[in-house]
VOPAGU-2260 file (C-alpha; in pm, 1 decimal, decimal comma):
REM VOPAGU-2260
SITE   aa  ch    i         X         Y         Z
SITE  MET   A    0   11422,8    4608,5   10802,9
SITE  PRO   A    1   11236,7    4400,1   10545,3
SITE  PRO   A    2   11178,9    4554,3   10181,1
SITE  ARG   A    3   10871,1    4761,1   10156,3
SITE  ARG   A    4   10565,4    4619,9   10007,7
SITE  PRO   A    5   10396,5    4763,0    9729,0
SITE  PRO   A    6   10041,7    4914,3    9813,9
SITE  ARG   A    7    9747,9    4721,8    9681,9
SITE  ARG   A    8    9659,4    4992,3    9459,8
SITE  LEU   A    9    9849,5    5280,4    9340,7
SITE  ASN   A   10    9713,0    5636,2    9258,1
SITE  HIS   A   11    9990,9    5679,7    8985,4
SITE  GLU   A   12   10165,2    5490,5    8694,8
SITE  PRO   A   13   10522,4    5442,1    8813,5
SITE  ALA   A   14   10617,3    5409,2    8454,8
SITE  ALA   A   15   10459,3    5756,3    8377,0
SITE  ILE   A   16   10627,0    5923,2    8646,7
SITE  ARG   A   17   10958,5    5809,7    8533,3
SITE  TYR   A   18   10919,3    5887,9    8171,4
SITE  ALA   A   19   10776,3    6231,7    8254,6
SITE  ARG   A   20   11078,6    6283,5    8482,0
SITE  LYS   A   21   11297,5    6183,8    8205,6
SITE  GLN   A   22   11126,0    6395,1    7924,1
SITE  ALA   A   23   11162,5    6695,4    8171,0
SITE  GLY   A   24   11536,6    6617,6    8157,1
SITE  LEU   A   25   11553,4    6599,7    8569,2
SITE  THR   A   26   11721,9    6335,3    8795,5
SITE  GLN   A   27   11536,4    6195,6    9078,7
SITE  ALA   A   28   11734,1    6419,0    9314,9
SITE  GLN   A   29   11638,9    6720,1    9153,8
SITE  VAL   A   30   11262,7    6634,5    9140,2
SITE  ALA   A   31   11307,7    6568,6    9512,3
SITE  GLU   A   32   11452,5    6903,4    9576,3
SITE  GLN   A   33   11183,8    7085,4    9364,0
SITE  CYS   A   34   10916,1    6917,3    9555,7
SITE  GLY   A   35   11057,9    6942,7    9895,8
SITE  VAL   A   36   11068,7    6571,6    9957,6
SITE  ALA   A   37   11335,1    6334,4   10020,0
SITE  PHE   A   38   11518,8    6142,0    9729,3
SITE  SER   A   39   11414,9    5815,1    9860,0
SITE  LEU   A   40   11035,2    5913,1    9821,8
SITE  ILE   A   41   11065,3    5993,2    9460,2
SITE  SER   A   42   11255,3    5666,1    9402,1
SITE  GLU   A   43   11011,1    5470,6    9583,1
SITE  ILE   A   44   10728,0    5642,1    9396,4
SITE  GLU   A   45   10871,2    5559,9    9077,7
SITE  LYS   A   46   10942,6    5190,0    9177,8
SITE  GLY   A   47   10576,7    5158,8    9268,8
SITE  THR   A   48   10651,5    5069,9    9634,5
SITE  ARG   A   49   10508,8    5392,2    9764,0
SITE  ASN   A   50   10169,4    5588,8    9688,7
SITE  ALA   A   51   10187,7    5920,1    9559,3
SITE  THR   A   52    9923,7    6163,9    9746,0
SITE  ASP   A   53    9725,1    6373,9    9550,4
SITE  ALA   A   54    9923,9    6669,2    9688,6
SITE  MET   A   55   10245,2    6494,5    9569,7
SITE  LEU   A   56   10106,9    6422,1    9225,0
SITE  ASN   A   57    9990,5    6790,6    9201,8
SITE  LYS   A   58   10382,9    6892,0    9282,8
SITE  LEU   A   59   10517,0    6632,6    9019,0
SITE  ALA   A   60   10286,4    6762,6    8750,8
SITE  ALA   A   61   10398,9    7111,5    8800,7
SITE  VAL   A   62   10756,0    7006,7    8814,9
SITE  PHE   A   63   10752,8    6801,4    8488,0
SITE  ASN   A   64   10483,3    7070,6    8338,0
SITE  CYS   A   65   10249,4    6800,4    8240,6
SITE  PRO   A   66    9891,3    6749,7    8327,7
SITE  ARG   A   67    9837,6    6551,1    8636,2
SITE  VAL   A   68    9601,9    6285,6    8444,1
SITE  VAL   A   69    9944,7    6165,6    8246,3
SITE  LEU   A   70   10066,9    6046,2    8590,2
SITE  GLU   A   71    9744,4    5908,8    8741,1
SITE  ALA   A   72    9682,0    5520,5    8760,6
SITE  LYS   A   73    9439,2    5418,8    8480,5
SITE  ASN   A   74    9116,3    5294,7    8608,5
SITE  ASN   A   75    9061,6    4935,3    8448,8
SITE  ASP   A   76    8721,1    4914,9    8602,5
SITE  SER   A   77    8534,7    5060,6    8323,2
SITE  PRO   A   78    8308,5    4881,5    8111,7
SITE  GLY   A   79    8359,2    4838,3    7749,2
SITE  PRO   A   80    8656,7    4697,8    7539,7
SITE  GLN   A   81    8951,8    4613,8    7717,7
SITE  PRO   A   82    9315,6    4534,9    7570,0
SITE  ASN   A   83    9398,9    4185,5    7533,2
SITE  GLY   A   84    9066,7    4021,7    7538,7
SITE  GLY   A   85    8817,5    4155,8    7812,2
SITE  GLY   A   86    8492,7    4259,9    7699,9
SITE  GLY   A   87    8479,0    4290,7    7315,3
SITE  SER   A   88    8690,5    4362,2    7036,7
SITE  LEU   A   89    8769,2    4673,5    6823,6
SITE  SER   A   90    8807,5    4638,5    6434,0
SITE  HIS   A   91    9014,6    4890,6    6250,5
SITE  ASP   A   92    8953,7    4959,5    5880,1
SITE  HIS   A   93    9303,4    5029,3    5734,8
SITE  SER   A   94    9160,1    5075,5    5397,8
SITE  VAL   A   95    9329,2    5393,1    5218,9
SITE  VAL   A   96    9070,9    5667,3    5115,4
SITE  ARG   A   97    9159,7    5835,5    4774,6
SITE  SER   A   98    8979,9    6142,9    4638,5
């Protein structure tokens, strides 16, 4: 069987899922058990080869004790400044205010 291709657009950020799991001190097997799913599903979600459903994102957020929004894919379609040169620039004032 050929390797699974990543979905065109993910509902989640694979790196955020992995980070939240590690911060919770859990293994993929423990997360799978607590979510009531196969270990392979958690592994594929973290790799980005499988999309997390809304229900799965809710379960993961509960297991990791974090807001769901932390795990969701970021919307890069919004107007305004984008990192690395897309649509304007942000200036930062690094001066020190002394009183």
